N, C-alpha and C positions, 0 to 999 in steps of 0.2 A: 375263152382257154387260148394259149398261145402255141403255135407251132415251130421246133426248133430242129436244126438238121445238125445230126450226129453221126459220126464214124462207124463202120460194122463192130470194130473190135467195142469201141464202147456200149455200143447195143448190145453186143454179145455179153459184157459184164453185166448189164442192167438185166438181162432175161435170163441169166444166170441166179440172178439171187431173188427170182420169184418164191414167194414161201405158199402162195394157192394160186389156181385155178383162176383166172380172170383179173389178177392182181395189175392196176395199170402201173405205166412205166414213172408215173407222177408219183404215184404212192411208194414205189419201190424207191424212188430218189429221196422223198422225204422222209423215210425209215431211215435209208443210208445216211443220210445228212444229218438226221439229229434235227429235222429243219423246224418242225412246230415246238421243240423244247427252247431253241435257239430265240425263235420269233418271241415266245413268253417271256425270255429272259430280258431282251432288249426292250420290249414293253415295261417292264418291271423299273429298271435302270431309269428309263426316261421318266417314269412318274415320280422318281425321288430326287432327278435333278432339277426336273423344272420347276422355276422359281413360282412362287407363292402369290399371286396376286392378292390383294387388298380389294375389298369393294369400296368405292367411294361411298360416302355418307350421303343419300339422297339429300336434297336441298329441298324444304317446303315452301311450296308454290303460296304465295297469299294472294288471296282474290281480293277482289274490289269489295265483295261482300264481309269476308274478314277485316277489312279494315275497316269498315263500317261499325262492324262489332266492337272493335279493340278502340274506338275513338277514345280520344283522352277526354277525361270530364275532372273537373276538380275533385280532389276527395275532401269528403265531407271528415272534419276536424272535429273529434267528441271536445264539446265545453270541457272544461276541469271542474269538479266539483268544487263548489265553494269551500273553501278553507273555514274551517271550524274556526269560532272566533276564540282568542284565549279566555276572554274573561265571560262566562256565560249572561246571556240576557236578561237582566234584572233592572228592577227598579233603581237599586241602589248598586254600587260597586264597591267591593271589598277594598279595594285599593284605595278608595275616596274615604271609607271610615276610618281606616286605621292611620296613625301619623307617630313619628317618631317621638314628637315631646309627649304626648298621650303615654307613650310605651314605657317613656321613660320616666313618667311617676309611679308606675307599679312595683312592688316588692319583688326585686328578683324574677328568676324564670318563670317562677308558677304564676306571678300575676300576669304576666305579660301572655304566657300561655293561654290562662283563662279568658283576657280580654279578645285574643285572637279568634278565640273560639265564641266566645259570644257573638263577635263582629259578622262571622260566616254563619250562625245560627241567624243572625236579625236579616242576612242578605238572603239565604235559603231557607226561611222558615218550613218551607213545605217539603222539602228534599232531605231535611237534618236526621229524619230516622235512619237514613240509610247508614250513618256511621255506628250503628248499633251493630253491624256486621263486620266491624274491624276489630280483633281479635288478636292476642299474643297466643303463644304456642298452648299457653295452659291458665290463661287470665284473660278476663275481661278488661276493657278499656273505657267503654262505655255503657250507660246503662240509664233508665229511667227514674230509679230509685236507689238509694246511697244502700241500701242493705243489701241489694243483689251484688255490689261492687266488695262491701265487705266478705259476704259470702264466697264469693268466687277468688279470694288470695288474702293472705295476712298483711297487715303492713302497706294496704293499698291507698290509705289516706284521700280518699274520694273527697270532691269537692265539685257542687255545683256549679255547673256553666251559668254566670250573670244572665238574668233574664231570657232564663229559659227551664225547660224540666227535665234538662239531661244533665247528669252527673259523670265526671269524669275521674281517673286515679291520676295523684299528682307526684307519687313516691318516687317514679321512673326518673332516670338521670335527662340531662339536657339532650343528649343526642337521639333519646330515645323518642322524646317530646317534640325533636323535630321531624322525627320519622312519623310519629303519628298524625303531625300537622298535615302532612306529604300526603300519607293516607285519605285522610278527611277530605283533601283538596282534590286528590284523584276521583274519588267517589261522587262528590258533587259536580263534577266535569271540567273541572281546570285543566288547564295543558300543562304539560311538563316544566315548561320556564315560568309558566305562574305560580303553580305548585313550589317550585325553587325560590321564587320572591317570599312567598308567604312564609315558611320554613324560615327564611333568612330575619322574619320580624323578630323572633324569638331572639 
């Protein structure tokens, strides 16, 4: 508590503004000056005008233990999967069996079509049953009996694939026959590029 000297006139003024017995001169002055409200207002202004300081991000300390954990080691690179061979592994190769000279001796597209299928059967005898799943929207393409193809549609002109027990329809146009050869190559495991080569024999 600080002590100040004031003249008699000022003291009389302060004393005359006493509101209750026992009110101190300090309390009277505070009330007359609205001192508490003034202090509060100043504090608010200071808070609003004070610049906001951004906290600096803390840098992580790297200890020697952490360095040991992050020790660079050569990454293990996964070995690429072996690429599927374009021609299935068989004793014979379809491209070794078919040649342009032999194809040229056949009677038209139907003859070439049957020769290609015959050679594919020769190379893939065990898997050739899978061609039975190849069908059109409303007709069979392959069967093990001529009657099955005759009953499946009119004018199918089924013919037996030489040296096999399978029959195939032959009344489709050349574009459809090429598509059938592509589907046969696909189900027998040929790559897209080799399936394209086979259909071009037609």
